[in-house]
N, C-alpha and C positions, 0 to 999 in steps of 0.2 A: 169093738173093744173086747179083748180077751179078759177072762176073769182075773188073771194075774195082774193085769194093768188096773182093773177096777179096784182090787184090794190094795195095790200100791197107792193109788189115789186116795182111798179111804184112810190108809195109814198115814200118808203125808198130811192130809187135812186135819185128822183128829188124834193121831197117835194110835199105836197098835191096839192097846187095850180098850180105849174108848170107841174106836171104830167098830170093834166086834160087839160092844154093848149097843151101839146105835143100830147095827145091823139086826140084832135079835130083838130089841125092845121098842124101837121107835116105829110107830105105825104112820105111814105117809098117805095122805089122801090122794096124792098124785099117782100112787101105786095101787089105787083101788082099795085103800084101807088095809094094805098088807105091809109087812115089814120088808126090809131089804132082802133078808134071807128067804122069806116066803116068795117074794117076786122072782128072785133068781132061781129058786128050786122049781118054780112053776114055768120056767122057760122064758121069762122076760129078758129082753136084750140088756146086757150089762151096761151099754151106753145109755139106754133109756133110764135105767135105774140110777146111774151116776147123775144124769141130768136132774132127776127128781131129788136126789140128795143135795146136789149143788144148789138148787132153787130153795129147798126147804130150810137149809141152814145158811142161806144167803152168803155163800162162799165167794171170795174174790173172783173176778173175771179171769185172772191169771191161772186159776185152778180149773177152768172150764175145760 
């Protein structure tokens, strides 16, 4: 998954403003206690980060 697709999915799921807030503020245990931004900056695969967000926020399967 490319970063552009990742951010499109985040924006579709949460709205543009809230998705950025989640990315900077929400620490996810499934990302090793990192935020989305930290995980991506440290080279974590965007698809793995999306899966962590999807699970943490219990998004519908249609958004998987």
